[in-house]
C-alpha positions, 0 to 999 in steps of 0.5 A: 338085731336080736330077736326072741323066738318062743320055744317050748316053755321058754325062748331062744335068742337069735342074733340076725346079721347087721344089714339084713332086711328084717320085719318082725310081725305079730297079732294086732301090730307090727311087733317090730322095734318101733312098734312095741306090743300092747300091754297084756290084760291083767287077771282083773281085766280078763275076769271083767271081759269074761263077765262082760261076754256072759252078760252080753250073749250073742244070739242066745239066752243068758246061760243062767236062764238055760241052766234053770231049765236043765237037769244035766249039763256038759261043758266041752273044753280044749285038750292039752294041745290047745292054748285055751286057758279054760281054768280062767273062765270055768269058775264063771261058767259054773257060777252061771250053772249054779241051779245044778248040783256039781254032780250034774255037771260034766266037763268033757275034754275034746280030744278029737284024734289026740291022746288021752290025758293023765289025771294031772293034766285034766286038773291043770287044764280046769284048775284045782278049784274046779277039779275040787268042786265035785264036777265030773272030768271026762275024756272023750272015749271014741268007743262010746260014740253014738250015731246022730245023723249025717250032714248034707256033705256026707259026714256020718256023725257019731258023738260021745254019749256023755255029751248027748246025754246032757240036756244043756250043752256048752262048748268052749274054746279059743278062736284062732286061725285053723289051716283048713277049717278057717278058724278054731272055736265054735262047733269045732269043740264037738266036731271033731272034738267029741266025734268018732274017727270015722266022723273026723275022717269024713269031715277032714277029707274036705280039706283038699278043697281050694277054699279050705284055708285059714281065715276062710269061712264062707265057701269053706266046706270043712267049716260049713260042715262043722257048723251044720253038724253042730246044728244037727247034734245040738249046741245050746251055748258057746264061750270062746276067747281070743288070746294075746301073745302072752296067752291072756284073754283079750276078748271073749264071745258067748251065745249061739254056736254060729252067730257068736263064733262069727263075731269072734272070728271077725275080731280075730281077723282084724287083728291077725291077718297079716299081709307083707308087700312081697314074699320073703326070702327067709321066714323064721317062724315059731308056733309060739311055744308050748302047747303049740310046739308040743309036737310036730302034729301041732307045729305043722299048722304054723308052716301052713300059716306062713307058707304064703309069706315065703317065695318059691325057692326060699327058706322057712326056719321053723323053731319048734321044740316038739318035745313029744315028737310027732304026736300022731302015728300015721303022721310020723309014718308018712313024714319019715317015709316021704321019699320026696314031697311029691310022693305025699302030694300024690298019695293024699289024692289017692287015699285020704288018711287022718295024719297023712293029711298033715304030712301032705300039707307039709309036703306042699310047702317042701315042694317049693321051699326048704325047711330048716328045723330047730327042734328036739328031733334027732338029726337023722329023723329031720333029714328023713322028713326032707328037712334040714336040722339045726341046733340053733336059730343062728345056724339055720339062718346062716345056712339060709343066707348062703342059699338065698341072695345077699340082699335077702328079705327076712320075716320073723313070725314069733307066734305063727300059730296065731296069724296068717302071713302072706304076700 
């Protein structure tokens, strides 16, 4: 059986042995040979869906009404590590803000703890049309965050002043599973997107709770803290999209930061929560290519999403290019200095450190299953992470078959950043 696995800007072909029990899964359908993926939306379909969502806001007035009363607007957009196609919906949002002069509109990039953008990256994210319209393009500057209060769970909110100085605040993003916040989207554009390091650390420290898991909202302290923070800080309107496997917009929601977001999450969960009859011996997973495999810091989410689908003692074959390496310094230090997985599992309980939290999540999987990594990392770097390096998917699977039983069950997840797969 031949399967294509997304990798960077392209794909790798894997030839799986005849007789191997293989199931290919993906959002919305089985994506196996007898269940082809649905037709991806056209550009016209996308624009129609964008206009529909703007015309049917959930729990909030139309954006044009809000704009008529505003003097300055801020639109928060995702950074380069996210697949959100902001450039496809920003022109429609700016049309809604037409009462405002372009110079009174700022587009703020929600970096959170990620690196700053180049000007070229900013333009690519918003599109040349928007970049040339006279609006301001501004990266988060953590040194320019101001305190605005504390959540009931103790998160000390320090928020980018460019956002606070706007009297119309619009948050955008895409909705997909997040391994401890439940889902991306909604108020997450601001917390952690436009917050100080201290605020991010306070919020993310709650990820150790057993209910801080992908797909969980109610009772998830991380998501509940994010939503409370959004109410304290102030979000006037959100615009969130759901993407298909080709990263096209297949659904959109607009309106209140919680109500509209929940509506989008319900749609996403119906399409992307995948359950398999029993845990597989081998799981072959890709984040879905760039930008989700831009670095290991991002690709880690796929490991978490598929962890429930591999049996104890099984093998996860992670296919992630990681062209920008680790993506975060603390994460790199923890991963390469791991020693054994249990060391990191114990360490995160003693000291919660941003970056270390992701390394500890990887260690949780490594403690019960092997990880074979197909990536751009040097072999010695991969081994320092208690993983096994391979040049091809075929080689990684062959080694996995040697370790598992002859009648091994194999699960292939080409878009692992977008689904939760579990038994």
